[in-house]
C-alpha positions in Angstrom: -4.1 -20.2 10.6 -5.9 -16.9 11.1 -4.0 -13.8 9.9 -3.2 -11.4 12.8 -4.6 -8.0 12.7 -2.3 -5.1 12.4 -1.3 -3.3 15.6 -2.4 0.1 14.6 -4.5 2.0 12.1 -2.6 4.8 10.4 -2.6 6.7 7.1 0.2 8.3 5.2 0.5 12.1 5.0 0.1 11.9 1.2 -3.3 10.3 1.6 -4.3 12.7 4.3 -3.5 15.6 2.0 -6.5 14.5 -0.1 -8.9 16.1 2.4 -6.8 19.3 2.8 -6.6 19.8 -1.0 -10.3 19.2 -1.3 -11.2 21.7 1.4 -8.9 24.3 -0.1 -10.7 24.0 -3.5 -13.9 24.6 -1.6 -12.5 27.8 0.1 -12.4 26.2 3.5 -9.5 27.0 5.9 -8.5 23.4 6.5 -5.9 24.2 9.1 -8.5 26.1 11.1 -11.2 23.5 10.7 -9.0 20.4 11.4 -6.7 22.0 13.9 -3.5 21.0 12.1 -1.5 22.3 9.2 -1.5 20.7 5.8 1.2 18.0 5.6 4.2 19.1 3.7 5.1 16.8 0.8 8.8 16.6 1.8 9.1 17.5 5.5 6.1 15.3 6.6 6.6 12.5 4.1 7.1 9.9 6.8 4.5 11.2 9.2 1.4 9.0 9.8 -2.1 9.9 11.0 -4.3 7.7 13.1 -7.6 6.3 11.8 -9.4 8.2 14.6 -7.9 11.5 13.3 -9.0 10.7 9.8 -12.5 9.7 10.8 -13.0 12.8 12.9 -11.6 15.1 10.2 -14.0 13.6 7.6 -16.9 14.2 9.9 -15.9 17.8 10.5 -15.5 18.4 6.8 -18.9 16.9 6.0 -20.5 19.1 8.6 -18.7 22.2 7.5 -19.6 21.7 3.8 -23.1 20.4 4.6 -22.4 17.4 2.3 -23.8 14.0 3.3 -22.0 12.5 0.3 -18.6 14.0 1.0 -17.0 10.6 0.8 -18.1 10.1 -2.8 -17.0 13.6 -3.8 -13.7 13.5 -1.9 -12.8 10.1 -3.3 -13.3 11.2 -6.8 -10.6 13.9 -6.4 -7.8 11.3 -5.9 -4.5 11.8 -7.8 -1.4 9.6 -8.0 0.3 12.1 -5.6 -2.3 11.2 -2.9 -1.0 7.6 -2.9 2.6 8.7 -2.7 5.2 6.6 -4.5 2.7 3.8 -4.7 0.5 5.9 -7.0 3.3 6.2 -9.5 4.2 2.6 -9.2 0.6 1.6 -10.0 0.3 4.2 -12.9 3.5 2.8 -14.5 2.3 -0.9 -14.6 1.4 -2.5 -17.9 -2.0 -3.8 -16.9 -4.7 -3.4 -14.2 -3.8 -6.8 -12.9 -0.2 -5.9 -12.5 -1.2 -2.7 -10.7 -3.4 -4.7 -8.3 -0.5 -7.0 -7.6 1.7 -4.0 -6.6 -1.1 -2.5 -4.5 -1.2 -5.6 -2.4 2.6 -5.6 -2.0 3.0 -1.9 -1.2 -0.4 -0.9 0.4 1.2 -0.5 3.8 3.0 2.6 2.5 -0.5 4.2 2.1 -2.1 2.8 5.2 -2.0 -0.1 7.6 -5.7 0.1 8.5 -7.0 -3.0 6.7 -5.5 -5.8 4.5 -6.3 -5.8 0.8 -7.1 -9.3 -0.4 -8.3 -10.8 -3.7 -10.4 -13.9 -4.3 -11.1 -15.4 -7.7 -14.2 -17.4 -8.3 -16.6 -18.1 -11.2 -14.8 -15.6 -13.6 -14.9 -12.8 -11.0 -12.3 -11.1 -8.9 -13.4 -9.8 -5.5 -11.1 -7.2 -4.0 -11.8 -6.8 -0.4 -10.4 -5.1 2.7 -10.4 -7.0 6.0 -8.9 -7.3 9.5 -9.3 -3.6 10.4 -8.5 -3.2 14.1 -11.5 -0.9 14.7 -14.8 0.0 12.9 -13.8 2.7 10.5 -17.2 4.2 9.7 -19.1 5.1 6.6 -17.1 8.2 5.6 -13.7 6.4 5.9 -14.8 3.3 4.0 -16.6 5.1 1.3 -13.8 7.6 0.7 -11.3 4.8 0.3 -13.5 2.7 -2.0 -14.4 5.6 -4.1 -10.8 6.7 -4.4 -9.6 3.2 -5.5 -12.4 3.0 -8.1 -11.6 6.5 -9.3 -7.9 5.7 -9.5 -8.7 2.6 -11.5 -10.7 4.7 -13.9 -7.7 7.1 -14.2 -5.4 4.2 -14.9 -7.5 2.5 -17.6 -9.7 5.2 -19.0 -12.6 2.9 -18.5 -15.7 3.9 -16.3 -18.0 0.8 -16.6 -15.9 -2.2 -15.6 -17.4 -2.9 -12.1 -19.8 -5.7 -11.4 -20.6 -4.9 -7.8 -19.6 -2.8 -4.8 -20.3 -4.0 -1.2 -20.2 -1.8 1.9 -20.4 -3.0 5.5 -22.4 0.0 6.7 -26.2 0.3 6.5 -28.0 1.6 3.4 -27.9 5.4 3.3 -30.8 7.7 2.3 -29.4 8.6 -1.1 -28.4 5.0 -2.1 -29.3 5.7 -5.8 -26.4 8.3 -6.0 -24.0 5.5 -5.3 -25.1 3.4 -8.3 -25.0 6.5 -10.4 -21.3 6.9 -9.7 -20.1 3.3 -9.5 -22.3 2.3 -12.5 -23.0 -1.1 -11.0 -25.0 -2.8 -8.2 -24.2 -1.4 -4.8 -25.0 -3.5 -1.7 -25.0 -2.4 1.9 -24.8 -4.2 5.3 -22.4 -6.8 3.8 -19.6 -8.8 5.6 -16.8 -6.7 4.2 -16.1 -3.7 1.9 -15.5 -5.2 -1.5 -15.1 -4.3 -5.2 -16.1 -7.1 -7.7 -14.9 -7.1 -11.3 -14.7 -9.7 -14.1 -11.3 -11.4 -14.1 -10.9 -10.4 -17.8 -10.6 -6.8 -16.5 -7.2 -7.6 -15.1 -5.9 -7.6 -18.7 -6.9 -4.0 -19.4 -3.8 -2.0 -20.5 -2.9 1.1 -18.5 -2.8 4.5 -20.2 0.6 5.6 -18.8 2.4 2.3 -18.6 6.2 2.8 -18.5 8.4 -0.3 -17.8 11.6 1.7 -17.4 10.0 4.1 -14.8 8.3 1.2 -13.1 11.7 -0.5 -12.5 13.0 2.6 -10.8 10.1 3.6 -8.6 9.3 0.0 -7.6 12.7 -0.3 -6.1 12.2 2.9 -4.3 8.9 1.6 -2.9 10.6 -1.6 -1.7 13.2 0.6 -0.1 10.6 2.7 1.7 9.0 -0.5 3.1 12.2 -1.5 4.6 13.0 2.0 5.9 9.7 2.1 7.9 11.0 -0.8 10.2 11.9 0.1 13.8 15.4 0.7 15.0 18.2 3.2 15.3 18.9 5.7 12.5 21.9 3.6 11.5 19.9 0.4 11.5 17.2 1.9 9.4 19.7 3.4 6.9 21.6 0.1 6.5 18.4 -1.9 6.2 17.2 0.5 3.5 20.5 0.2 1.6 20.3 -3.6 1.9 16.9 -3.6 0.1 18.3 -1.4 -2.7 21.3 -3.6 -3.2 19.2 -6.7 -3.1 17.2 -5.5 -6.1 20.5 -4.7 -7.9 22.1 -8.0 -7.1 25.1 -6.5 -5.4 24.8 -7.1 -1.7 28.0 -6.6 0.3 29.2 -4.3 3.0 31.6 -2.4 0.7 28.7 -1.2 -1.6 26.5 -0.5 1.4 29.2 1.7 3.0 29.7 3.5 -0.4 26.0 4.3 -0.5 26.3 5.8 3.0 29.4 7.8 2.0 31.7 6.1 4.4 34.4 3.4 4.3 33.4 -0.2 4.9 35.7 -0.2 8.0 33.8 2.7 9.5 30.5 1.1 8.8 31.6 -2.2 10.3 32.8 -0.4 13.4 29.6 1.7 13.8 27.5 -1.4 13.3 29.6 -3.4 15.9 29.1 -0.6 18.4 25.3 -1.1 18.1 25.6 -4.9 18.1 24.6 -5.2 14.4 26.2 -7.8 12.1 25.8 -7.0 8.4 25.2 -10.5 7.1 22.7 -11.2 9.8 20.9 -8.0 9.1 20.8 -8.9 5.4 19.2 -12.2 6.2 16.7 -10.6 8.7 15.7 -7.9 6.2 15.2 -10.3 3.3 13.2 -12.6 5.6 10.9 -9.9 6.8 10.3 -8.7 3.2 9.8 -12.2 2.0 7.1 -12.8 4.6 5.3 -9.6 3.7 5.3 -10.5 0.0 4.2 -14.0 0.7 1.1 -12.6 2.4 0.1 -11.3 -1.0 -1.2 -14.5 -2.7 -1.1 -12.9 -6.2 2.7 -12.6 -6.0 4.4 -15.7 -7.4 7.5 -17.1 -5.7 9.5 -16.1 -8.8 8.4 -12.5 -8.5 9.3 -12.5 -4.8 12.7 -14.0 -5.5 13.3 -11.2 -8.1 12.3 -8.5 -5.6 14.8 -9.9 -3.1 17.6 -10.1 -5.6 17.7 -13.8 -6.3 18.4 -14.8 -9.9 16.6 -18.1 -9.4 13.5 -19.1 -7.4 15.3 -22.2 -6.1 18.0 -20.1 -4.5 15.3 -18.0 -2.7 13.5 -21.1 -1.5 16.7 -22.5 0.0 17.5 -19.3 1.7 13.9 -19.0 3.1 14.1 -22.5 4.4 17.3 -21.6 6.3 15.7 -18.5 7.8 12.4 -20.1 8.9 12.8 -23.9 8.7 10.3 -24.4 6.0 9.9 -23.7 2.2 8.1 -20.4 1.3 5.1 -22.2 -0.1 4.5 -24.0 3.1 4.9 -20.8 5.1 2.3 -19.1 3.0 -0.1 -22.0 3.5 0.2 -21.8 7.3 0.3 -18.1 7.7 -1.9 -16.5 5.1 
């Protein structure tokens, strides 16, 4: 079955700040040039920007700076903060492979423009982006690809692990500059944007790995994914709490109410007023998250079960069958 494209193309405010920060360092009034104030880290954390805005702003910045290679220069300025909480999740992972796995799981917190997917063949890993709703353009694609490569170098301390880079757009005039930066073969006019590495590279240890910190912020990332779902403020809040409690293994309305600083009786009454049943919402939230995780082929069923708070994979499989009528492995085969 063909995977459906996402309904919209948007970027997080953290990622958008990459351009504002870059322009400031080059003494350009970003708010004047782009017609919008720089996103505030806290106040605008949940704000999203369309792919059309991002594409237009990159073009304006390139023209203002007279820089045809803006995308290469901008992407190299990426920091963990520009990827939001996902950046810190990736940075805390033990290996590059573990970081890639988390990127696939949490990428929607950075953008929902294109799906990241990985294919393993002949000792190589191809990391590609596909199913974008609209043509993104050279500046958008190159900025993202450069940023991911630069961030990978930041994580590992290695600069020469790439085997090939593919871009969908036509070969630019200064193509040699791309090979100078990426330190590998760079191809243009290809079917998809893609980074190719040897599969052995996945075992590279990360410089700032921290298992304790990873446990904490990974739960926060899962919480944010659930919190982005549609609904009333109460619905979003309860769904977010459900995800937190699932990870902790203590999923009941008393603990949910405590997290919301109210009694279980009050929470039950408020949910009833909105036609929400706690146990049904628990199942719906877990089912939605399970499907998102299953789309990531690198995540094992055991890992998904753990993220959803199940102590055993078999318990998760039974629950998923109740929700959807089929085992998780079958759902993955038919939908991914």
